[in-house]
C-alpha positions in Angstrom: -7.8 13.5 7.4 -5.5 12.8 10.6 -8.4 10.5 12.2 -9.7 7.4 10.5 -13.2 7.6 8.8 -15.6 5.8 11.1 -17.7 3.3 8.9 -21.2 2.4 9.7 -22.4 -0.5 7.4 -26.0 -1.3 7.0 -26.2 -4.7 5.7 -23.9 -7.6 6.0 -24.6 -10.5 3.6 -23.6 -10.4 -0.1 -22.9 -6.8 -0.7 -21.7 -6.5 3.0 -19.0 -9.1 2.3 -18.0 -7.5 -0.9 -17.4 -4.0 0.7 -15.9 -5.3 3.9 -13.4 -7.2 1.9 -12.6 -4.0 -0.1 -12.0 -2.0 3.2 -9.7 -4.7 4.4 -7.6 -4.8 1.1 -7.2 -1.0 0.8 -4.2 -0.4 3.3 -2.2 -2.9 1.6 -2.7 -2.1 -2.2 -3.9 1.6 -1.8 -1.9 2.9 1.1 -2.6 6.3 0.4 -6.3 5.8 0.8 -8.0 7.5 4.0 -7.6 5.2 6.9 -10.9 3.6 8.0 -12.4 2.2 11.2 -15.1 -0.5 10.6 -17.1 1.0 13.4 -20.6 -0.4 13.4 -22.7 -3.2 11.6 -26.4 -2.5 11.4 -29.1 -5.1 10.8 -32.3 -6.7 12.2 -31.4 -10.2 13.1 -29.2 -9.8 16.4 -28.0 -13.4 16.4 -26.6 -13.3 12.7 -25.6 -9.6 13.2 -23.1 -10.7 16.1 -21.6 -13.3 14.0 -21.1 -10.9 10.9 -19.6 -8.2 13.2 -16.8 -10.6 14.1 -16.5 -12.0 10.5 -16.5 -8.6 8.8 -14.1 -7.0 11.2 -16.5 -4.3 12.8 -16.2 -3.1 16.5 -19.7 -3.3 17.4 -23.4 -3.7 16.0 -26.7 -2.0 16.4 -30.2 -3.0 15.3 -31.4 0.6 15.0 -29.8 2.6 12.2 -31.3 5.9 13.6 -29.0 5.6 16.5 -25.8 5.9 14.6 -26.1 7.8 11.5 -25.1 10.8 13.1 -22.1 9.2 14.9 -20.3 7.6 11.9 -18.4 9.4 9.3 -19.5 7.3 6.4 -22.8 5.2 6.1 -22.6 2.3 3.7 -26.3 1.5 2.7 -26.3 -1.9 1.3 -29.9 -3.0 2.5 -32.8 -3.9 0.3 -33.9 -1.2 -2.2 -36.8 0.1 -0.1 -34.2 0.6 2.8 -32.1 2.9 0.8 -34.1 6.2 1.1 -34.7 6.9 4.8 -31.5 6.0 6.4 -29.5 7.7 3.5 -31.5 10.9 3.8 -31.0 11.1 7.5 -27.3 10.5 7.3 -27.0 13.3 4.5 -28.9 15.7 6.7 -26.6 15.0 9.6 -23.5 15.7 7.3 -22.6 12.2 7.0 -21.2 10.6 3.9 -23.3 7.9 2.1 -22.3 5.1 -0.2 -25.5 3.4 -1.4 -25.8 0.3 -3.3 -27.8 0.3 -6.7 -30.3 1.0 -7.8 -30.6 4.2 -5.9 -34.1 3.1 -4.6 -37.3 1.2 -5.2 -39.2 4.1 -6.8 -38.7 7.3 -8.7 -40.1 9.4 -6.0 -37.9 7.9 -3.5 -34.9 8.4 -5.7 -35.7 12.0 -6.2 -35.7 12.7 -2.6 -32.4 10.9 -2.1 -31.1 13.1 -5.0 -32.3 16.3 -3.4 -30.9 15.4 -0.1 -27.6 14.7 -1.4 -27.5 18.1 -3.3 -28.3 20.0 0.0 -25.9 18.1 2.0 -22.3 18.6 3.0 -21.6 15.0 2.9 -20.5 13.2 -0.3 -22.9 10.9 -1.6 -22.3 7.9 -4.2 -24.1 5.1 -5.8 -22.0 1.6 -6.0 -22.0 1.0 -9.8 -19.1 -1.1 -9.4 -18.8 -2.0 -13.0 -17.6 1.5 -13.9 -14.4 0.5 -12.2 -13.4 -2.4 -14.2 -10.0 -1.4 -15.9 -11.2 -2.7 -19.3 -14.2 -0.3 -18.9 -12.0 2.5 -18.1 -10.0 1.8 -21.2 -13.1 1.4 -23.3 -14.4 4.8 -22.0 -11.1 6.5 -23.0 -11.3 4.9 -26.5 -14.9 6.2 -27.0 -14.4 9.6 -25.6 -11.2 10.1 -27.8 -13.4 9.6 -30.8 -11.6 6.2 -31.8 -14.8 4.6 -32.7 -16.1 7.6 -34.8 -19.8 8.4 -34.8 -21.8 6.1 -32.4 -24.3 4.1 -34.2 -25.3 1.3 -32.0 -25.0 0.1 -28.3 -26.3 -3.2 -27.2 -26.2 -4.3 -23.4 -27.4 -7.5 -21.9 -27.2 -8.9 -18.4 -28.0 -12.6 -18.3 -28.4 -14.7 -15.1 -30.1 -18.1 -14.3 -30.6 -18.3 -10.7 -34.3 -18.0 -10.9 -34.7 -20.3 -14.1 -35.8 -23.1 -11.8 -39.4 -22.6 -10.8 -38.7 -24.1 -7.3 -36.1 -21.5 -6.6 -36.9 -19.8 -3.1 -38.8 -16.7 -2.9 -36.8 -13.6 -1.7 -37.3 -9.8 -1.3 -35.9 -9.5 -4.6 -39.3 -11.1 -6.0 -41.3 -8.3 -4.2 -42.3 -5.1 -5.8 -42.7 -3.2 -2.5 -39.3 -4.1 -1.4 -37.3 -4.3 -4.7 -39.2 -2.0 -6.7 -38.6 -4.1 -9.9 -36.9 -7.5 -10.7 -34.4 -7.9 -13.4 -35.0 -4.5 -14.6 -33.7 -2.7 -11.5 -31.3 -5.5 -10.2 -29.5 -6.1 -13.4 -30.8 -3.5 -15.9 -29.7 -0.6 -13.7 -26.1 -1.7 -14.0 -26.3 -1.9 -17.8 -28.1 1.7 -18.2 -25.5 3.1 -16.0 -22.6 1.6 -17.8 -24.0 2.9 -21.0 -24.3 6.4 -19.7 -20.8 6.3 -18.5 -19.4 5.0 -21.7 -21.3 7.1 -24.1 -22.1 10.4 -22.2 -19.3 12.4 -24.1 -20.3 11.4 -27.6 -24.1 10.1 -27.7 -25.7 12.1 -24.9 -28.6 10.8 -23.1 -31.4 8.4 -23.9 -34.3 10.6 -25.2 -37.1 8.0 -26.0 -37.5 4.4 -25.2 -39.7 1.3 -25.6 -39.7 -1.6 -23.0 -41.4 -4.7 -22.2 -41.4 -6.7 -19.0 -42.3 -10.4 -18.2 -42.8 -12.5 -15.2 -42.3 -16.2 -16.1 -42.9 -17.8 -12.6 -45.9 -16.2 -10.8 -45.2 -17.8 -7.4 -42.3 -19.3 -5.4 -41.9 -21.5 -2.5 -41.2 -19.7 0.9 -40.9 -22.3 3.5 -43.9 -24.3 3.9 -46.0 -22.0 1.7 -45.7 -19.9 -1.5 -45.6 -16.2 -2.2 -46.6 -14.3 -5.3 -43.8 -13.0 -7.5 -44.9 -9.3 -8.1 -41.7 -8.1 -10.0 -40.3 -8.8 -13.6 -38.4 -11.8 -14.3 -36.9 -10.1 -17.5 -37.0 -6.9 -19.4 -36.1 -5.7 -22.8 -36.0 -2.3 -24.4 -35.1 -0.2 -27.3 -33.8 3.3 -27.1 -32.9 6.4 -29.0 -29.9 8.8 -28.0 -29.5 12.3 -28.4 -27.1 11.8 -31.3 -29.4 9.6 -33.2 -27.7 6.2 -32.0 -29.8 3.1 -31.4 -29.8 1.2 -28.1 -31.1 -2.4 -27.3 -31.0 -3.6 -23.8 -32.2 -6.8 -22.0 -31.7 -8.7 -18.7 -33.0 -11.7 -17.2 -32.6 -14.0 -14.2 -34.1 -16.8 -16.3 -31.4 -17.4 -18.9 -30.5 -21.1 -18.2 -26.8 -21.5 -18.4 -25.6 -17.8 -17.9 -24.3 -17.2 -14.4 -23.1 -13.6 -14.6 -23.0 -12.5 -18.2 -23.0 -8.8 -18.5 -22.1 -7.7 -21.9 -21.9 -4.4 -23.8 -21.0 -3.8 -27.4 -20.7 -0.3 -29.1 -20.5 0.3 -32.9 -19.2 3.4 -34.4 -18.5 4.7 -38.0 -14.5 4.0 -37.5 -14.7 1.1 -35.2 -16.4 -1.1 -32.5 -15.7 -2.5 -29.0 -17.1 -5.4 -27.0 -17.0 -6.4 -23.5 -18.2 -9.2 -21.3 -18.0 -9.3 -17.4 -17.3 -12.9 -17.6 -13.8 -12.0 -19.1 -13.3 -8.8 -17.4 -9.7 -8.4 -17.9 -10.4 -8.4 -21.8 -11.6 -6.0 -24.2 -12.4 -6.6 -27.9 -11.5 -3.6 -30.1 -12.0 -3.3 -33.9 -9.8 -0.4 -35.2 -10.2 1.4 -38.5 -7.2 -0.3 -39.9 -8.2 -3.7 -38.6 -9.5 -6.8 -40.4 -11.3 -8.2 -37.4 -11.6 -7.7 -33.6 -8.4 -7.6 -31.6 -8.5 -9.0 -27.9 -6.8 -6.7 -25.5 -5.7 -8.0 -22.2 -6.1 -4.9 -20.0 -3.5 -5.9 -17.3 -0.5 -3.5 -18.3 0.8 -1.1 -15.5 -0.4 1.6 -17.6 -3.9 0.6 -17.4 -6.3 2.0 -14.8 -5.6 0.7 -11.3 -3.5 -2.3 -12.5 -0.2 -0.8 -11.1 -1.6 -1.3 -7.6 -1.9 -5.2 -8.1 0.3 -7.6 -10.0 2.6 -7.8 -12.9 1.2 -7.7 -16.4 -0.8 -10.7 -17.3 -1.8 -11.5 -13.9 -5.5 -10.9 -14.0 -7.7 -9.4 -11.4 -11.3 -10.4 -10.4 -14.8 -9.3 -9.8 -14.0 -8.3 -6.0 -11.2 -5.9 -7.1 -13.9 -3.6 -8.5 -15.2 -2.9 -5.1 -11.7 -2.0 -3.9 -11.6 0.4 -6.8 -14.8 2.0 -6.2 -14.2 2.2 -2.3 -10.7 3.9 -2.8 -12.4 6.6 -5.0 -15.6 7.0 -2.8 -13.4 7.2 0.4 -10.8 9.6 -1.2 -13.8 11.9 -2.2 -15.4 11.7 1.3 -12.2 12.5 3.0 -11.8 15.7 0.7 -15.6 16.4 0.9 -15.5 16.5 -2.8 -18.0 15.0 -5.5 -18.0 11.4 -6.5 -19.2 9.8 -9.7 -21.5 7.9 -9.9 -23.2 10.5 -7.7 -26.9 10.3 -6.5 -27.8 12.5 -9.6 -26.3 9.7 -11.5 -28.3 7.2 -9.8 -31.5 9.3 -10.2 -31.0 9.4 -13.9 -30.8 5.7 -14.1 -34.1 5.6 -11.8 -35.8 7.7 -14.5 -34.7 5.1 -17.1 -36.1 2.3 -15.0 -39.3 4.2 -14.6 -39.6 4.8 -18.3 -39.2 1.3 -19.1 -42.0 0.4 -16.7 -44.2 3.0 -18.1 -43.7 2.0 -21.7 -44.4 -1.7 -20.9 -47.7 -0.6 -19.1 -48.7 1.5 -22.0 -47.4 -0.5 -24.9 -45.9 2.4 -26.7 -42.6 4.4 -26.9 -42.1 7.0 -24.2 -40.2 10.2 -23.9 -37.5 10.0 -21.1 
């Protein structure tokens, strides 16, 4: 494109900073990426919004997303989960490209509407599952897809955090079912389930059946001078069966005292295994057929995905770099009006799994996905 892509960003806190930082880094490290103009920041708190507009490098701000979804080229939807559907659908109907944070929505019905809107739109739509863009995960995907692990038997995925382990931790929208949809299940489990699909789609197929449970440890939390009820799960666990017969075991919690951001995945096959932890995101542990034990591979060579854009071998990258990678891929797809993965269809498929876990927990039985 000859003109920069005009960016509208709904949301300016945690994810707003992560994506704005990525946009700022692109010209230096990915110079062939489409040029962007940080046009408009969207939010409700006008005073905080004005400060964030300057901090994040945007030209202006508005408090009404409806006023700008057809003016920008790309809408970044980084709001709470229940704010994902309407602005995203309106933007897609206007032909605007949409990059939406995960999970796709707060309910399966809303995710279905978003998927259908993307399918009928001229705009490119993508879900920001940034862990797909970790170089070590890309390397793991290559090993699995090439059959290096043989027939896949097991996958184990966990995501452990502890920011809600303290019962006096403040209530937020992430504790509210109407806003978030679910708790640790959607907030953390969505990442694990998407990563599992990404890694195993070529060799194990989809999850066909699962059994899940949900638990809330703290029923209410302080909110200023009062307390508010917690209406989502603090933790989930699930067992799963894949199309090829593989077994899956998954869990996530925000009450794992001592764990800050432990997102781990392990895959066992007939010929080998691999293990990954986000807390050591430059490393992949690999057990090969002729090996006596796991080998720790430092995934920082220039031949590794995305690494040639950064530093010499051995100079590690960090969590924020995954956002640069996914923004590069999404904006390139948007500029070409081509498809991007993970798509809204991928996001919907994860939402189906989240819904299945909730149905299973409610019924106390295995459910078909």
